[in-house]
C-alpha positions, 0 to 999 in steps of 0.5 A: 944516142946509142942504147945503153947496154948490160951483159949477163954472164954465168958461173957455168952453163945452164945457170939460167942466163937465157931465161933471165934475159928473156924475162928482163926483156919482157919486164922492160918491154912492159915498162915501154922500154925499147929493148933488144936481146943480144948474145955474141956467140951461141952454141945450140942445134936448136935454131930459129928463122929470122925475119931477115932471112937467117938463123940464130939460136932459139933462145935469142928468138925467144928473148926477141919475142919477150921484147916484142921485136922481130928476131934478127940475125944481129941478135946472135951474130955467131951461132955454132951448131955441133956436127960431132964431139969436136966439130961444129958448123959456124953460122956468122950473122945468119949464114953458113960460114964454114965448119971447124973443129974445136981447137980450129975455131979458137984461131978463127974467133978473133976474125969474127970480133968485128962481125960480133961488134958490128951486129951489136952496134946495129942493134944499139941504133934503134933501141933504148936498151940492149940485154946481152947474154954471155955463153958458158962460163965467165971463168973459162980463163983457158979460152980468154985469149981469143974470147968473143963470147964473155969478157972478150966482148965485154971489154971490147964493147965496154959493157958492164957485167952482172954475174949469175950463179946457180944455187941449185947445183950447189957450190954457189958461194965458191963459184961466184967468189972463185970467178973473181979470183981466177979472172984477169983483174981488169975483167973482174972489174967489168962485173958490177953485180951478181944474181943467185939463181934457181933458189929452193926453200926459205930464201932467208937461209941464204941472206948470210950467203949473199952478204958474204959473196958481196963482202969478198967480191965487192960486187952488188948483191942484186937478187936471190931468184927462186925457181918458178914453174912458168919456166917449164912452159918455155922452150929449152935452149940446148942439149942441157935443157933436153936432159931436163925434159928427159927427167921430167918424164915421169911426171907425165901421165897422158894415155896417148904415148909418143916416143922420141928417140934421142939421137946424138945430133938431135936439133930443134926438139922444141918441136915437141914442146906444145905436145908436152903440155897436152894432158892426154899425151905423154912424151917418152924421150928414149936415150941410147941403151933402151929399146923403143917401148912397144906401147908407143902410139907414135914414134916421132923422129925429130930433126937432126944437125947430122942426119947420116951420123944420126941414122947410123947411131939409130941403127946401132941401137937397134932402133930400126928394128924397133920402128919396123916392128912398131909399123907392122903392128899397125902403129904410126910413125912421123918424121920432122926434117932429118927425121923425115929424111931418115924414113925414105929409101935413101940419103946421099951427100955427094958434096960432103955437106955433112962431112964425108961424101957418101950415100946410105940406105934410109929406113925405107918406110917412105918411097922417097929419096933425099940428096943433100945440096944447094943453098940452105932453105931458111923461111917462115911458112904457112899452110894447111894440112893435106888431109884436114885442111887445119891451118899451120904456121912454121919455119923451114931449116934444111939442105936438100931435096926429097923426091919419090912417089909418096911425095904425091901424097903430101903431108902439108900444102904451103900457102906459096903453092908447094907441097911438103912432105910425104905419106905412105900408102897405108897412111901409117908413116908420114913426115915433112920439112916444117918445124913449129908444126905443133904450135898451131892449135888447129894443126896440132888438134888435127894431127892428135885427133887423127891418131886417136888422141884428145886435145884440150885446144889450149892456145900454146902461143898464149901460153908462152907469152903468159909464162914470159909475163909470169917470169918478168913479174917474178924477177921484178919481185926478186931482183933489185931492178932499178939498182941493177939498170943503173949499172947499164951504160 
């Protein structure tokens, strides 16, 4: 018998849909229910490698972890990875499908519904419950005609909807009641209940608000959910979460300072999360318009969805000069994936994989060259740090091949016999392709200690799991779980 399903949509982006679905996945898994997450369409440059050899949004990988199941390409069958302000790479069931401008994608979407429904049905075969996350806002009636992410999917799959509003941003009554007012009546009929998320202060002050929303919509009031600090220990979903991390900066007081330039197409910035939890470390995410601080102990260049464009942006900010001065002062620089490629002498894109056919000079801090081409490498990896021998586990997600003299001093030795990355002769500059490097406690400790920082040795992975358990318990206290799941079908 196919699994029951329930979908969670939001009145807007960043209302907490991903976190609530993750918490409910852990809660239901703790109750012995076979649960799987699903998001028809996602837009994010924070991606994860799946057990079946593809890629999905990192939020769905976290939800799969919460559900205690292996991540699958079918949990996020359509992933959009922005490459410009108006265009994105389209990933379908884990594999590159093409690229399109925003307007072009509206015409492509109807043809993707069959893949979305196929993935959904695959997940339903081996589960008791599927928890589905919508994308953006349920009230985007301008995009409704070809929708596959919200009401278009809910109607096609006949899945009931719980609508989530964010009281922290204000106007939550208007946003919830307004959603019913503007969407098609048949779409509104799919909504069975609502949750108000991110409450601060005395929840009794909004009791009348909950009643008013229910009276005006006819939907069941399922819960008023307060903010919870455990959410800070979980990876951010996308660039909206990155903004929160930038605002968190003043709360860090570690003596060892890691500076991270925030480039337009930054990707997989959850690589930083284990470092943020180290009390001796301060992460300074530097937005455009600021110079890179001169008191940095380490400048870390993260991944990029559009490496050459981000390198151009880096130079436009004058950050190349800041980085060169940093190295002349005897300070360290590290690059991950796209950031690693930028550190070399040259980057070439002879096939126009990132857009135009072009070749540009890199920062020249590593004696390496990169050429884009071939199949995208998507795989989990294990190995040891070349210097310390500390073990790590991570994943590769890149296109291109990097060669050059400095690769004879690799940063990593992989378990399959390959070397990865490079180090400069003076040891000040290093880089590699592996994401997730800092999640391994021994590797993180070895890197920080080699840079002169101290580490707690705390288990990052255990911290993530405990945060998921805390959020599950938090939701159980503030949502009428039994009433909500009665709507699933």
